[in-house]
VOPAGU-2260 file (C-alpha; in pm, 1 decimal, decimal comma):
REM VOPAGU-2260
SITE   aa  ch    i         X         Y         Z
SITE  MET   A    0   -2172,0   -1450,7   -1628,2
SITE  ARG   A    1   -2072,4   -1813,9   -1681,8
SITE  LYS   A    2   -1703,3   -1731,6   -1660,1
SITE  LYS   A    3   -1753,3   -1554,4   -1331,0
SITE  HIS   A    4   -1923,5   -1858,2   -1182,0
SITE  LYS   A    5   -1652,8   -2096,3   -1303,6
SITE  ARG   A    6   -1368,0   -1898,0   -1158,7
SITE  PRO   A    7   -1421,9   -1981,9    -787,3
SITE  TRP   A    8   -1417,3   -2355,0    -860,5
SITE  GLY   A    9   -1080,5   -2320,4   -1029,3
SITE  VAL   A   10    -945,9   -2141,3    -721,9
SITE  PHE   A   11   -1091,3   -2400,2    -482,5
SITE  LEU   A   12    -940,2   -2683,6    -689,3
SITE  ALA   A   13    -602,3   -2507,2    -689,5
SITE  ILE   A   14    -620,9   -2472,2    -310,2
SITE  ILE   A   15    -699,9   -2840,7    -253,9
SITE  LEU   A   16    -425,1   -2955,4    -491,0
SITE  ALA   A   17    -174,2   -2713,6    -332,5
SITE  ILE   A   18    -251,0   -2838,7      19,3
SITE  LEU   A   19    -211,3   -3201,6     -85,6
SITE  PHE   A   20      97,3   -3141,8    -298,6
SITE  GLY   A   21     274,9   -2919,2     -47,7
SITE  SER   A   22     200,3   -3142,8     251,0
SITE  PHE   A   23     307,4   -3474,2      97,4
SITE  VAL   A   24     594,1   -3363,0    -128,0
SITE  GLY   A   25     780,0   -3142,4     118,6
SITE  LYS   A   26    1029,6   -2860,7      79,0
SITE  GLU   A   27    1325,0   -3063,9     -52,0
SITE  ALA   A   28    1149,2   -3235,4    -343,3
SITE  GLY   A   29    1235,1   -3138,6    -697,6
SITE  LEU   A   30    1282,8   -3249,4   -1057,6
SITE  PHE   A   31    1601,7   -3244,3   -1268,2
SITE  GLY   A   32    1787,6   -3068,8    -989,0
SITE  VAL   A   33    1531,3   -2787,0    -956,8
SITE  SER   A   34    1332,8   -2780,7    -632,0
SITE  PHE   A   35     958,4   -2733,3    -653,0
SITE  TYR   A   36     980,0   -2487,4    -364,9
SITE  SER   A   37    1208,4   -2250,4    -559,0
SITE  VAL   A   38     979,6   -2264,1    -864,1
SITE  PHE   A   39     672,3   -2187,7    -652,4
SITE  ASP   A   40     863,9   -1909,2    -479,6
SITE  ILE   A   41     945,0   -1744,2    -813,2
SITE  VAL   A   42     594,5   -1777,3    -956,8
SITE  GLY   A   43     436,2   -1664,3    -629,4
SITE  THR   A   44     661,9   -1359,8    -617,5
SITE  ILE   A   45     568,8   -1268,5    -975,5
SITE  PHE   A   46     199,5   -1294,0    -884,0
SITE  LEU   A   47     250,3   -1070,5    -579,5
SITE  ASN   A   48     439,9    -820,6    -794,9
SITE  ALA   A   49     148,9    -815,9   -1040,2
SITE  LEU   A   50     -93,3    -742,9    -756,6
SITE  THR   A   51     133,1    -470,1    -619,9
SITE  LEU   A   52     163,5    -321,7    -968,5
SITE  VAL   A   53    -199,8    -208,1    -971,7
SITE  VAL   A   54    -198,5     -55,4    -623,8
SITE  VAL   A   55     -96,8     304,5    -695,8
SITE  PRO   A   56    -307,6     377,0   -1008,8
SITE  LEU   A   57    -608,7     178,7    -882,2
SITE  VAL   A   58    -626,5     336,2    -537,1
SITE  SER   A   59    -551,7     692,4    -647,4
SITE  SER   A   60    -795,3     693,1    -941,7
SITE  SER   A   61   -1066,7     530,6    -730,4
SITE  ILE   A   62   -1042,0     789,0    -452,9
SITE  ILE   A   63   -1010,9    1088,1    -686,2
SITE  SER   A   64   -1309,0     974,1    -895,7
SITE  GLY   A   65   -1522,8     904,9    -589,7
SITE  ILE   A   66   -1451,7    1235,6    -416,0
SITE  ALA   A   67   -1494,2    1434,0    -738,7
SITE  LYS   A   68   -1829,7    1265,7    -795,4
SITE  ILE   A   69   -1955,5    1368,3    -452,4
SITE  GLY   A   70   -1867,5    1728,7    -524,1
SITE  GLY   A   71   -2034,0    1703,8    -863,6
SITE  GLU   A   72   -2354,7    1595,7    -693,5
SITE  GLY   A   73   -2335,8    1873,4    -436,7
SITE  GLY   A   74   -2246,0    1615,6    -174,9
SITE  PHE   A   75   -2007,3    1827,4      33,8
SITE  GLY   A   76   -2295,8    1990,6     215,1
SITE  ARG   A   77   -2520,0    1841,8     478,3
SITE  LEU   A   78   -2581,5    1519,9     284,4
SITE  GLY   A   79   -2211,9    1462,3     222,4
SITE  ALA   A   80   -2128,9    1512,8     589,4
SITE  LYS   A   81   -2390,9    1256,3     688,9
SITE  MET   A   82   -2269,0    1006,7     430,2
SITE  PHE   A   83   -1908,2    1025,2     539,8
SITE  THR   A   84   -2006,6    1009,0     906,6
SITE  PHE   A   85   -2191,5     681,0     849,8
SITE  TYR   A   86   -1927,8     546,3     607,8
SITE  ILE   A   87   -1639,1     607,1     846,0
SITE  GLY   A   88   -1840,9     516,7    1154,9
SITE  THR   A   89   -1955,2     176,7    1029,3
SITE  SER   A   90   -1611,1      87,9     891,1
SITE  LEU   A   91   -1444,0     186,1    1219,2
SITE  ILE   A   92   -1689,7     -26,7    1417,9
SITE  ALA   A   93   -1618,5    -321,8    1186,5
SITE  ILE   A   94   -1240,2    -283,4    1221,0
SITE  LEU   A   95   -1255,8    -263,3    1601,0
SITE  ILE   A   96   -1472,5    -576,6    1609,8
SITE  GLY   A   97   -1215,6    -756,2    1395,9
SITE  LEU   A   98    -929,3    -630,3    1614,0
SITE  LEU   A   99   -1108,9    -751,8    1925,9
SITE  PHE   A  100   -1162,8   -1106,4    1798,4
SITE  VAL   A  101    -818,3   -1148,6    1640,6
SITE  ASN   A  102    -661,6   -1057,9    1976,7
SITE  LEU   A  103    -899,0   -1281,2    2173,0
SITE  ILE   A  104    -872,0   -1586,8    1947,2
SITE  GLY   A  105    -508,4   -1537,0    1836,9
SITE  PRO   A  106    -534,4   -1752,1    1521,9
SITE  GLY   A  107    -170,6   -1703,9    1418,1
SITE  HIS   A  108      -1,5   -1815,2    1738,9
SITE  SER   A  109     -11,3   -2185,8    1644,5
SITE  GLN   A  110     121,8   -2138,8    1289,3
SITE  ILE   A  111     477,6   -2198,5    1167,8
SITE  ALA   A  112     615,1   -1899,8     978,8
SITE  PRO   A  113     716,2   -1972,8     617,2
SITE  VAL   A  114    1077,7   -1957,3     506,9
SITE  MET   A  115    1175,8   -1609,3     390,1
SITE  ASN   A  116    1451,3   -1470,2     174,0
SITE  ALA   A  117    1747,9   -1282,7     321,9
SITE  THR   A  118    1587,0    -940,0     291,3
SITE  ASP   A  119    1265,5   -1047,5     462,2
SITE  THR   A  120    1464,1   -1225,8     735,1
SITE  ALA   A  121    1659,3    -907,8     809,1
SITE  GLN   A  122    1337,9    -705,0     822,3
SITE  LEU   A  123    1178,5    -960,7    1052,2
SITE  GLY   A  124    1477,1    -949,5    1286,8
SITE  GLN   A  125    1437,2    -573,7    1320,8
SITE  LEU   A  126    1065,2    -612,0    1386,0
SITE  GLN   A  127    1110,2    -880,1    1651,5
SITE  ALA   A  128    1374,8    -670,5    1824,1
SITE  LYS   A  129    1166,9    -352,8    1828,1
SITE  GLY   A  130     810,7    -482,1    1834,5
SITE  VAL   A  131     715,4    -173,2    1634,4
SITE  PRO   A  132     713,7     -73,5    1266,8
SITE  THR   A  133    1049,9     -38,9    1091,5
SITE  GLU   A  134    1248,8     282,8    1093,1
SITE  GLY   A  135    1055,7     578,2     960,6
SITE  GLN   A  136     726,7     405,7    1031,9
SITE  THR   A  137     679,9     492,9    1399,3
SITE  LEU   A  138     353,0     665,2    1478,0
SITE  ILE   A  139     516,5    1008,8    1452,2
SITE  GLY   A  140     686,3     910,4    1127,9
SITE  VAL   A  141     356,0     788,0     988,4
SITE  LEU   A  142     181,6    1113,3    1078,9
SITE  ILE   A  143     455,4    1310,5     902,6
SITE  SER   A  144     440,0    1085,5     595,8
SITE  ILE   A  145      70,0    1160,2     550,4
SITE  VAL   A  146     165,0    1489,3     380,3
SITE  PRO   A  147     443,1    1412,9     127,3
SITE  SER   A  148     689,6    1680,6      22,3
SITE  ASN   A  149     705,5    1536,4    -329,7
SITE  ILE   A  150     398,7    1363,8    -471,8
SITE  LEU   A  151     594,3    1210,9    -760,7
SITE  SER   A  152     828,0    1048,8    -509,7
SITE  ALA   A  153     526,6     920,9    -313,4
SITE  PHE   A  154     383,7     768,3    -631,8
SITE  THR   A  155     708,0     601,4    -740,1
SITE  LYS   A  156     790,7     467,2    -392,2
SITE  GLY   A  157     436,0     354,3    -320,9
SITE  GLU   A  158     403,0     566,3      -4,4
SITE  MET   A  159      34,7     495,8      39,3
SITE  LEU   A  160     -54,8     739,1     317,8
SITE  GLY   A  161      79,4    1033,8     119,7
SITE  LEU   A  162     -82,0     900,3    -196,1
SITE  ILE   A  163    -421,5     865,3     -31,1
SITE  PHE   A  164    -398,2    1212,3     126,7
SITE  PHE   A  165    -310,2    1369,5    -207,8
SITE  SER   A  166    -590,4    1181,0    -385,2
SITE  LEU   A  167    -850,6    1295,5    -131,0
SITE  ILE   A  168    -748,7    1661,3    -155,1
SITE  PHE   A  169    -705,3    1650,0    -532,3
SITE  GLY   A  170   -1049,3    1492,6    -577,7
SITE  TYR   A  171   -1200,5    1769,0    -366,2
SITE  ALA   A  172   -1004,6    2035,3    -556,9
SITE  ILE   A  173   -1151,8    1912,1    -886,2
SITE  THR   A  174   -1498,2    2008,2    -761,0
SITE  LYS   A  175   -1381,3    2369,3    -721,5
SITE  VAL   A  176   -1255,4    2432,4   -1074,3
SITE  GLU   A  177   -1471,3    2548,0   -1364,6
SITE  SER   A  178   -1707,1    2289,4   -1509,2
SITE  HIS   A  179   -1533,3    2222,5   -1843,9
SITE  ALA   A  180   -1191,3    2158,8   -1688,4
SITE  ALA   A  181   -1352,4    1958,2   -1407,0
SITE  GLY   A  182   -1531,6    1739,2   -1659,4
SITE  ILE   A  183   -1205,0    1662,7   -1838,4
SITE  LEU   A  184   -1030,3    1571,6   -1514,1
SITE  LYS   A  185   -1319,2    1355,8   -1394,3
SITE  GLY   A  186   -1330,2    1172,5   -1726,1
SITE  PHE   A  187    -953,8    1121,8   -1720,0
SITE  PHE   A  188    -939,3     968,7   -1372,1
SITE  GLN   A  189   -1258,1     769,5   -1424,3
SITE  GLY   A  190   -1099,0     631,1   -1741,1
SITE  ILE   A  191    -787,3     532,1   -1547,9
SITE  PHE   A  192   -1002,2     368,3   -1280,9
SITE  GLN   A  193   -1201,5     167,0   -1534,4
SITE  ALA   A  194    -883,4      63,5   -1715,2
SITE  MET   A  195    -723,4     -48,8   -1389,1
SITE  ILE   A  196   -1034,6    -250,3   -1304,3
SITE  HIS   A  197    -991,6    -440,1   -1631,8
SITE  PHE   A  198    -617,5    -466,0   -1562,9
SITE  THR   A  199    -699,6    -624,0   -1226,2
SITE  HIS   A  200    -943,7    -863,7   -1391,8
SITE  ILE   A  201    -663,2    -978,5   -1623,3
SITE  ILE   A  202    -435,4   -1046,2   -1325,8
SITE  MET   A  203    -717,2   -1229,2   -1145,8
SITE  LYS   A  204    -743,1   -1471,4   -1438,5
SITE  PHE   A  205    -413,1   -1610,4   -1312,9
SITE  LEU   A  206    -538,9   -1624,8    -954,5
SITE  PRO   A  207    -564,8   -2008,5    -941,3
SITE  TYR   A  208    -199,1   -2043,2   -1045,5
SITE  GLY   A  209     -79,6   -1776,9    -801,8
SITE  VAL   A  210    -288,1   -1930,0    -524,9
SITE  PHE   A  211    -150,8   -2277,5    -596,2
SITE  CYS   A  212     210,5   -2160,7    -571,7
SITE  LEU   A  213     160,9   -1949,4    -258,5
SITE  VAL   A  214     -42,4   -2212,8     -74,1
SITE  ALA   A  215     183,2   -2503,2    -176,3
SITE  LYS   A  216     485,0   -2305,7     -57,2
SITE  VAL   A  217     331,2   -2259,6     289,1
SITE  PHE   A  218     229,0   -2624,9     324,7
SITE  MET   A  219     573,1   -2744,4     208,4
SITE  VAL   A  220     714,7   -2577,7     519,8
SITE  SER   A  221     447,3   -2638,6     783,2
SITE  GLY   A  222     246,9   -2930,5     639,6
SITE  MET   A  223    -104,1   -3004,6     761,2
SITE  GLY   A  224     -28,8   -2809,3    1078,4
SITE  SER   A  225    -127,3   -2499,9     878,8
SITE  LEU   A  226    -489,3   -2615,9     867,6
SITE  GLN   A  227    -550,2   -2555,5    1237,3
SITE  SER   A  228    -422,2   -2199,1    1219,4
SITE  LEU   A  229    -606,6   -2140,5     891,6
SITE  GLY   A  230    -928,4   -2270,9    1045,7
SITE  LEU   A  231    -890,6   -2035,3    1340,9
SITE  PHE   A  232    -824,3   -1744,8    1104,1
SITE  THR   A  233   -1138,8   -1828,8     905,1
SITE  LEU   A  234   -1339,6   -1858,5    1228,0
SITE  THR   A  235   -1208,7   -1522,2    1349,5
SITE  VAL   A  236   -1309,7   -1344,6    1029,0
SITE  LEU   A  237   -1652,5   -1511,4    1010,6
SITE  VAL   A  238   -1732,6   -1438,3    1375,7
SITE  GLY   A  239   -1627,1   -1076,0    1331,5
SITE  LEU   A  240   -1835,6   -1034,4    1014,5
SITE  ALA   A  241   -2135,4   -1202,2    1180,0
SITE  VAL   A  242   -2119,5    -980,0    1489,2
SITE  PHE   A  243   -2092,5    -669,7    1271,6
SITE  MET   A  244   -2370,5    -767,4    1029,9
SITE  PHE   A  245   -2619,9    -924,8    1271,0
SITE  ILE   A  246   -2558,4    -720,8    1587,3
SITE  ALA   A  247   -2379,9    -389,0    1524,6
SITE  LEU   A  248   -2562,6    -280,8    1206,6
SITE  PRO   A  249   -2910,5    -387,2    1330,3
SITE  LEU   A  250   -2851,2    -184,7    1648,6
SITE  LEU   A  251   -2771,7     121,4    1434,5
SITE  LEU   A  252   -3085,0      64,0    1226,1
SITE  LYS   A  253   -3303,0      22,1    1532,7
SITE  TYR   A  254   -3174,9     300,1    1757,3
SITE  VAL   A  255   -3036,7     553,0    1507,6
SITE  GLY   A  256   -3255,5     491,6    1203,3
SITE  LYS   A  257   -3565,3     399,2    1408,8
SITE  VAL   A  258   -3656,6     115,1    1169,0
SITE  GLN   A  259   -3706,8    -259,4    1209,0
SITE  PRO   A  260   -3381,3    -440,5    1112,6
SITE  ILE   A  261   -3561,5    -760,3    1010,6
SITE  ARG   A  262   -3751,8    -566,3     745,3
SITE  HIS   A  263   -3428,4    -440,1     599,0
SITE  PHE   A  264   -3279,9    -789,6     586,7
SITE  LYS   A  265   -3586,7    -905,2     392,7
SITE  ALA   A  266   -3573,3    -603,9     160,4
SITE  MET   A  267   -3204,9    -660,1      80,7
SITE  PHE   A  268   -3222,2   -1039,7      39,5
SITE  PRO   A  269   -3186,9   -1042,5    -345,2
SITE  ALA   A  270   -2884,5    -812,6    -330,0
SITE  LEU   A  271   -2721,3   -1016,7     -53,2
SITE  VAL   A  272   -2760,6   -1339,7    -251,3
SITE  THR   A  273   -2613,8   -1171,4    -560,3
SITE  ALA   A  274   -2322,3   -1029,9    -360,8
SITE  PHE   A  275   -2241,3   -1369,3    -208,4
SITE  SER   A  276   -2247,3   -1547,9    -543,7
SITE  THR   A  277   -2048,5   -1290,7    -743,7
SITE  SER   A  278   -1803,1   -1166,6    -474,9
SITE  SER   A  279   -1836,3    -824,9    -638,7
SITE  SER   A  280   -2015,6    -525,4    -490,9
SITE  SER   A  281   -1977,0    -348,8    -827,2
SITE  ALA   A  282   -2151,8    -631,2   -1013,4
SITE  THR   A  283   -2421,6    -630,2    -745,1
SITE  LEU   A  284   -2475,8    -253,0    -768,1
SITE  PRO   A  285   -2785,3    -258,6    -996,8
SITE  VAL   A  286   -2956,4    -511,9    -769,5
SITE  THR   A  287   -2854,3    -316,1    -459,0
SITE  ILE   A  288   -3000,4       7,3    -595,9
SITE  ASP   A  289   -3323,2    -170,4    -688,7
SITE  CYS   A  290   -3357,0    -322,0    -339,9
SITE  VAL   A  291   -3274,9       0,2    -153,6
SITE  GLU   A  292   -3503,0     218,1    -365,1
SITE  LYS   A  293   -3798,8      -4,8    -451,1
SITE  ARG   A  294   -3804,1    -256,4    -167,1
SITE  ALA   A  295   -3671,4     -45,8     122,6
SITE  GLY   A  296   -3836,0     278,1       6,2
SITE  VAL   A  297   -3535,4     513,5      -0,3
SITE  SER   A  298   -3579,9     808,4    -237,1
SITE  ASN   A  299   -3392,0     814,8    -567,3
SITE  ARG   A  300   -3223,3    1140,8    -463,0
SITE  ILE   A  301   -3042,2     968,0    -178,9
SITE  CYS   A  302   -3016,5     616,3    -320,0
SITE  SER   A  303   -2855,4     726,4    -647,7
SITE  LEU   A  304   -2578,9     905,3    -455,8
SITE  VAL   A  305   -2521,0     705,3    -138,1
SITE  VAL   A  306   -2527,8     349,1    -276,1
SITE  PRO   A  307   -2295,4     390,6    -580,9
SITE  LEU   A  308   -2051,7     595,9    -375,4
SITE  GLY   A  309   -2065,6     344,0     -92,7
SITE  THR   A  310   -1970,4      71,9    -340,0
SITE  SER   A  311   -1644,5     259,7    -397,1
SITE  ILE   A  312   -1549,2     390,5     -52,7
SITE  ASN   A  313   -1756,8     209,6     212,0
SITE  MET   A  314   -1608,8    -139,4     244,2
SITE  SER   A  315   -1678,6    -224,0     607,5
SITE  GLY   A  316   -1648,0    -600,1     565,9
SITE  SER   A  317   -1324,7    -561,9     370,7
SITE  ALA   A  318   -1186,4    -325,4     635,3
SITE  LEU   A  319   -1253,7    -584,9     907,8
SITE  TYR   A  320   -1088,4    -855,8     698,3
SITE  GLU   A  321    -780,9    -643,2     625,6
SITE  CYS   A  322    -729,2    -570,7     995,1
SITE  VAL   A  323    -763,8    -936,9    1096,7
SITE  ALA   A  324    -533,7   -1050,7     812,9
SITE  ALA   A  325    -256,2    -805,3     903,6
SITE  MET   A  326    -275,0    -897,8    1272,1
SITE  TYR   A  327    -278,9   -1268,2    1183,1
SITE  ILE   A  328      40,6   -1236,5     977,7
SITE  ALA   A  329     209,0   -1050,3    1264,5
SITE  GLN   A  330     108,2   -1329,6    1504,0
SITE  VAL   A  331     244,9   -1598,5    1272,0
SITE  TYR   A  332     581,4   -1423,6    1244,9
SITE  GLY   A  333     593,8   -1381,2    1623,0
SITE  ILE   A  334     564,9   -1001,3    1619,8
SITE  SER   A  335     410,5    -850,4    1932,0
SITE  LEU   A  336     248,3    -532,3    1807,2
SITE  SER   A  337     230,5    -240,8    2047,7
SITE  PHE   A  338     -84,6     -34,9    2098,9
SITE  SER   A  339      45,3     238,5    1867,6
SITE  THR   A  340     119,0     -17,8    1594,1
SITE  GLN   A  341    -225,6    -174,1    1629,4
SITE  PHE   A  342    -370,4     175,9    1606,3
SITE  LEU   A  343    -172,6     214,6    1283,5
SITE  VAL   A  344    -321,7    -111,3    1151,5
SITE  VAL   A  345    -671,1      18,1    1234,1
SITE  LEU   A  346    -597,6     349,6    1064,0
SITE  MET   A  347    -455,5     183,9     753,1
SITE  ALA   A  348    -747,6     -61,4     730,9
SITE  LEU   A  349    -986,8     232,3     749,9
SITE  ILE   A  350    -802,0     434,7     486,4
SITE  THR   A  351    -732,8     151,7     241,4
SITE  SER   A  352   -1092,7      32,1     256,7
SITE  ILE   A  353   -1182,6     361,1      87,7
SITE  GLY   A  354    -976,0     271,4    -217,5
SITE  VAL   A  355   -1068,4     -97,3    -250,2
SITE  ALA   A  356   -1229,7    -173,5    -585,8
SITE  GLY   A  357   -1560,6    -360,1    -572,6
SITE  ILE   A  358   -1428,6    -667,3    -753,1
SITE  PRO   A  359   -1336,9   -1019,7    -637,5
SITE  SER   A  360   -1024,4   -1050,4    -417,7
SITE  ALA   A  361    -953,0    -675,6    -433,5
SITE  SER   A  362    -881,1    -674,4     -58,3
SITE  LEU   A  363    -555,5    -859,3    -128,1
SITE  VAL   A  364    -424,2    -536,4    -279,2
SITE  ALA   A  365    -521,7    -338,9      32,2
SITE  ILE   A  366    -361,6    -596,6     262,4
SITE  LEU   A  367     -33,9    -561,8      70,2
SITE  ILE   A  368     -47,9    -187,8     141,3
SITE  ILE   A  369     -92,8    -244,9     515,5
SITE  LEU   A  370     186,8    -501,0     527,9
SITE  ARG   A  371     420,0    -261,6     349,5
SITE  VAL   A  372     343,0      22,7     591,7
SITE  ILE   A  373     397,0    -182,2     909,3
SITE  GLY   A  374     697,1    -360,7     760,9
SITE  LEU   A  375     579,9    -723,2     742,8
SITE  PRO   A  376     684,2    -954,0     453,3
SITE  LEU   A  377     441,6    -932,1     161,3
SITE  GLU   A  378     456,5   -1308,3     112,7
SITE  GLY   A  379     255,5   -1334,0     434,0
SITE  ILE   A  380     -65,3   -1329,8     230,2
SITE  GLY   A  381      22,2   -1685,1     128,4
SITE  LEU   A  382     -73,0   -1786,8     482,6
SITE  PHE   A  383    -443,4   -1724,8     428,1
SITE  ILE   A  384    -494,5   -1695,4      54,5
SITE  ALA   A  385    -628,6   -2051,4      55,4
SITE  VAL   A  386    -948,5   -1928,3     221,8
SITE  ASP   A  387    -958,3   -1581,7      67,2
SITE  ARG   A  388   -1214,3   -1669,9    -197,7
SITE  LEU   A  389   -1466,0   -1807,2      51,7
SITE  LEU   A  390   -1415,5   -1514,1     287,3
SITE  ASP   A  391   -1438,3   -1277,6     -10,9
SITE  MET   A  392   -1794,0   -1396,9     -72,6
SITE  CYS   A  393   -1881,2   -1334,0     291,9
SITE  ARG   A  394   -1719,7    -991,3     325,9
SITE  THR   A  395   -1871,9    -873,6      -4,4
SITE  THR   A  396   -2214,1    -960,4     134,3
SITE  VAL   A  397   -2135,2    -755,6     444,9
SITE  ASN   A  398   -2007,2    -466,8     229,8
SITE  VAL   A  399   -2333,0    -451,7      34,0
SITE  PHE   A  400   -2548,9    -473,0     345,4
SITE  SER   A  401   -2342,5    -200,6     515,1
SITE  ASP   A  402   -2385,8      27,8     211,2
SITE  SER   A  403   -2761,8     -23,6     221,9
SITE  CYS   A  404   -2770,4      47,3     596,1
SITE  CYS   A  405   -2589,2     376,8     538,4
SITE  ALA   A  406   -2849,9     467,3     276,8
SITE  ILE   A  407   -3127,3     388,6     525,4
SITE  LEU   A  408   -2962,3     595,4     799,3
SITE  VAL   A  409   -2904,3     893,6     569,9
SITE  ALA   A  410   -3261,3     878,0     439,0
SITE  ARG   A  411   -3406,8     862,0     789,7
SITE  SER   A  412   -3189,0    1153,2     902,3
SITE  GLU   A  413   -3329,7    1350,4     607,8
SITE  GLY   A  414   -3681,7    1291,2     735,7
SITE  GLU   A  415   -3794,1    1023,6     488,6
SITE  GLU   A  416   -4078,5     850,7     673,2
SITE  GLN   A  417   -4157,6     598,2     399,1
SITE  VAL   A  418   -3831,5     406,2     451,2
SITE  LEU   A  419   -3920,8      47,9     549,9
SITE  ALA   A  420   -4267,1     172,3     641,9
SITE  THR   A  421   -4540,8     -84,3     702,9
SITE  ASP   A  422   -4739,2      -3,3     388,2
SITE  ASN   A  423   -4430,9      -0,6     166,4
SITE  PHE   A  424   -4305,2    -325,0     317,7
SITE  GLU   A  425   -4638,9    -503,2     271,4
SITE  SER   A  426   -4660,4    -396,8     -94,3
SITE  MET   A  427   -4305,5    -524,3    -145,8
SITE  GLU   A  428   -4396,6    -864,9      -6,1
SITE  ARG   A  429   -4697,6    -887,5    -238,5
C-alpha cells in the first residue's frame, strides 16, 4: 500500500518540473548538439507505444472475461438485462453531460497545438480539410468496420470496433459451450486479463518519466499559455463529473429507485474515500461490496454479481472523461467535428469504457483508442496528461458511486424493500 500512495507524488513532482523546465528552457535548447525537445519526443513516443501495446490484449480479455462471467452466473436473463440497461444508461448520460460542457466551455480553443511530425501533420491537414474522420472512418465506414471479415487482421491492426464486437460475441458464446470447455476458456482469458493488469502496472511505474517528457514537450512549444487551456479542461471535467454524480445519479435514485440519495451517499462514504485515494476501482472493490451489502442493504445475490461486474464494464466517470479529452484534443488542433463525428466520439467512449481496467490511469489507454478511430494524433494526450492523475482520482470516485447506484437500482427493481430502509440505515449509523 505504501508504494501506491507514493506514486501520485512522483507524478505531481514530474508535472511541476516539466512545466517549469519546458516553459523556461524553450524548444531550441539542447546539450552537446542534441535538443532536449527531440529527446523528450523520443522518450514520450516510446511511452505512448508502451501504452498502446497493452490495448488489444487488455481490452479483449477484459470484455470476454466479463461477459463470460455474466453467463456463468445466469446473468443473461432478467437480471442481466436490467444490469446492462443501467450500465449503458448511466454511462450514456455521463458522456452526454461531458459532451455538453466541453462544447459550451470549449477548453481547447485557447491552446496552441504542439509541433507534430510529418505523418501527423499530413493527417491533420486531411482532418482540417474534411472536418470528419479520415478515409474509411466515416460513419458508414465505422458501422461496416464493427463486423470484421478477418479477426486476426483486426487484432494485428488494432481495429478496436471489430475487436470489441468479436470479444462481446465470443464472451457470450463461451457461456453456451459445455461446462468443462467453458471453464478452460474462462480461465485462459481471465489469466490473460490478470497478466495484462500486471503488465500495465509495470508500464505505470514509468509514468512519472513519460509524463515529464510529454508535458515538457507541450510547454516547450506553448509555454505558460498552456495553463489557461489546461485549467479550463480540468474545470470542464470536474463540472461534468459533479453534475453527473450530484444531480443525474441522485435523480435516478430518487425517481427510479425510490430511495433517498443522501442515505446512499452516507452508506458509500468509506468506498468513495478509498476510491479517491487509490485511483483504482479494482482496489476499492472489497470496500465497495461491503458498503453496498452491509451499509446500503443490497442482497448478496445481487451485490456479488452487479458490483464486481460493474467494476469491469461500468466506468461512467471514465466514459465522460474520455469524451471530453477527445473533444478537447480536436479543439486544440482546430478540428471542427461534425455531428456524425461527435456521435462517433460518444459511441467510442461508451464502448471503450466497457473495456477499461479498474487501475490508475487506465483511461489513457481508452483515449488512445478513440483518437486512433477518429484520426487525431496520439501525442495529443500530452496536452492534458499533466492533470490526468488528479482527474483520475475524481473519475474513479464517480465510477465507484455509479456502480453502487446501479446495484441499488437493480435491487429495487427486484423488489428488495430493505435497500436503504430506515431501520437498516439507523443500524448502520450506530
